N, C-alpha and C positions, 0 to 999 in steps of 0.2 A: 502493498500498502503504500504512496506518496506522502509527500509530505501535505501538501495540498487535500488531497481526500483524507488523512487524518483529522483536518483543521476542519473540513467542514463538516465531520463527523459529530467532532465534539460540539460542533455550533449548531450542528441540525437537533441532536441529543438534550430533547431538557434534563436540568440539574434538579430538578424541582419540579410540584406539578403547576398547570397555564394557572398565572395569575389574571383577575378579573380584565385586569387592563394595562398594558404598557404607552406611554407614553417617548414619542421619538421627536426632534427636532433637526432641521435638516437646513444647510447654507452650503456656501461654496467660497474657495478662495481662489486666487489669483483669476487670470482672462482667459479667454479663447482668442484672444489677435493671433494670428499667425505671420498674414503677409501684409506688406502696405496695397497699394492704388497700382502701383508696378508687376504684382504678384510675386516682392521678393519678400524671404524670410524675414522676419521682424523680431524672432523669438529673442529673449534678452536685452533689447535693447530700451535705453532710458524710457520708463514708464511700461514696460510690457514682459509679463512674470516668463520664465520659463516654464513652469508645470502647471497644471489645471488641478483643481481637489473637488471633491463633493465628500461630506462627512453627517454622519450620522449619528447624534446623542440620545443617550434614553437617561430621563431622569426617573427615579422611584415618584417623587411628591414633589410637581411643578407650581402648585400654589407656594410651598414653602422659598422655594427656588425667588420665585416672585416677590417676597414677601422681605426675603435675605437680599438682593439685591437693591430694592428699595430704602431700605435701611441703610447700608452701605449708602449709595448716593446721597442721601440724607446727612448721612455723618461726613461725607464728603463736601459736600454745600458749606456745609457751617465750619470748617476748618482752618482757623485765619489765612495758613500756610498757602490754601489752594484756590481764597476766594478770588483772587484777581485772576485766575488762569480764565483764559478767554472760552475753552472749551465747556467748563460750568457754568457757565451763562444762561438760562434758559431760551436765547433772543439768538444763540448760535444753533441750538438744535439739533446739540452735540452728546456729549457727557449728560448731561443735564435733562435728559431725557433719555437713553440709551447707551451704556456701555458697549464700544465699539472697540477693540483693539489698536485699530491703526490708527483711530482719533485721539485715544486717550491717552494723557501724559506716563508718563514711565511712574509717577508716587504714585496716579489711580492704578495704572496698569497693573504695579507691583499687590495693592490689596484686593484686585479682584483675585490675581490669579493664588491668594491665599485664602480665597474664601471656595474656588471652586470645589476643590477635593471633598468639603464637607455637605456637596450635594450629593454625593455616592455616585458619579456620573458615569456613565460607557458610551466609549465610543468608539464609532467605529471611519475611517476615511479608506477613501480610494482617489488615487494618485496617476494621473496621464501628464506622461510630460512630452510637452508640445512640441519639441521640433519630429519627435514620432508621431504627433499626430500632422505634424506640417509633411512628412514623407505620405502618410497615406491618403493624403487631399491630392497632392501629384500625382500620387499609384492612381487614384480614382482620376484625373481628370489624364493620362496617359491611357486608359484602359477606356475610357467615355464612362466609366461608371454614373449615378447620382452623388451629388456631391451633399455630403453632408451638413449639417446647418449645427448650431454649437445649440440649440435649445435638443438637439435629437443624441449627441455626446452628453450632454448633461442627464437626460433621461436614461441613457444606459447606463451610468454610475449609479445611478440609484436605483436602477436593477437590479447591478453588480451587489449593492448593501445589501437590499433586504431580503435579496432571496432563504436566507435562513436567520428570518430576525422575525418573524410573522406568524411561529406556528405558535408561541409559547407564551400568548396569552388567549385570555376569551372574547380579549377586542382589543384593536390597536387604532391610536390615535396619534396624526403623523402630520406635523405642522411643518410647512415648508414655509424661508423666508423668500419673500414676494422678489419672484426676479423681473427687474422693469413695469412697465407698466399694465404688463398684460395680464389677464387671467388665466394661466395655465393650467387650473386645476384640473381639467377633464384630460389634458396630457400625463398633468401626473401622478393622478388615478389609474389610468391606463400604463404607465411604467410598473405599479407597484399589483397591479394587476398579472403582467409578465413578470414577475419575480413571483408572486405565487407559481405560476404555471410552469419558471424554471425548477421551484422548489417538489415540485408535484412531478416533473421528468424525471428530476435526481434519483429521488427516493422513493417512487411510485405510489406514493399518498398526496391526498391533496390538503389546501389550508380551507379548512371553513370556519374562517373565521372574518368578523368584521371588520374594516379596516376605513377609517371615517379621514381623507385627506383635504387642509385646509393651508392656505398661506396668508402668508401676514407681514406685518414690519416688525423690527426688531422692540422697536419703542411697545410694543403691544403683546413681547415675549419674551419672560427670563430666562426660557429654554433657548433663544437661539440667541442669545448675547451672550450664553454660555457657551454655545458650538462654537460660535463666531471668533472668541477667545481661542477654545482647543483648537481649531485649523488655523489659527496666526501662529500658535507655537509651532504645529507642522510644517505652515511653508515657510517659517524664518529659519529652521533645520537644513528643507530643502535650498531654500534660495540664498539664502545668506551666511549656512555654515553656523547658524546659530544653538546652541543646544540648549542654555540653561532656560529657555522658555518650556519646552518639554519640558526638561526635567522635574519643575515644581509640578507638572501633573501626569506623568507616565504612566503612572500605576492606573488610569483609567483610561488610557490611549489601547484599549482592547487590541483592536485589528488594524495596521494601515497595509493597505493592498497598493503596492508598486508595480503597477501590472505595464509597465515599459521595460522593467529591471528585470531583462528575460538573458543573463549572464548564465544563470542556472536550472532556470524551469522556461519554459513555453508561457506558462501562464502565469510569468513575473513573479517578484520576492514578497512575500507574505509576512509581514512582522507582528509578533501578538507573543500573549507571555513568556514562554517559552524560547523564544527569540525576540529582544526588544529590539526598536528603532535605536539603532545609532550612527553616528556620523563616520565612523570607521565604517561600519558592517556596507552602507547606503555606499549609493552610484552617484556620482556627482552629477549632477548638473550643471556646475558651474566651474570654470577655470580653479584651483586650485589658487 
């Protein structure tokens, strides 16, 4: 049995009776910009990421998470040391409304990272390396195959993440961070349905568990703020080779699927509890 099969088997077998309800929160990190107007690959240029990631967070008690984040936000807003920071001013619409790792100042970010383990989160991340995506797009063009859009790439990663997650509870509730201004809940429900079909093909049994799908903005969901932070920590490891942020939450990042690191396996490198993600193990995405 391959290591991937062992991981899937462990993930697919419930270790406890199904819970009444599981809550998941989904967001992305990086971007899917691959080419400029002249068709040149611009991956890694200023403002363009090397990777694109989708992550799912499971929280056992979302209301408690919401309350804890609101309490922290109120405490920080009253802190004289932080009072003059622009992002904490309500008119700026940033930290004062929702924690966002990219926008929060280091002092705020540190406090959020300290709080996250108390939520007992479980995080799964799927990573695509954009040079590989660009090569796939070029091959599609060469072979005159249908061009895959950004939403299709995103939905496929959602499908991979959830194909072994939805059978462990009587009901599931999945909250997606809204992408742009369009309501994509129909497409996201389809991605979840395909994930269930993948599970049935793999294990020979269906998932007859209702799954509610909604999309919203982080200011309305503490869970989306937490997954934003978790993804940012993984992204900093890949994009800037910084380990300290991931180290703060590492026990809660249960699986990272580096789908384009095929040095050892065609399906990519899967980092999990027995094989944690570290800078030394991962295939670099940027020059040392």
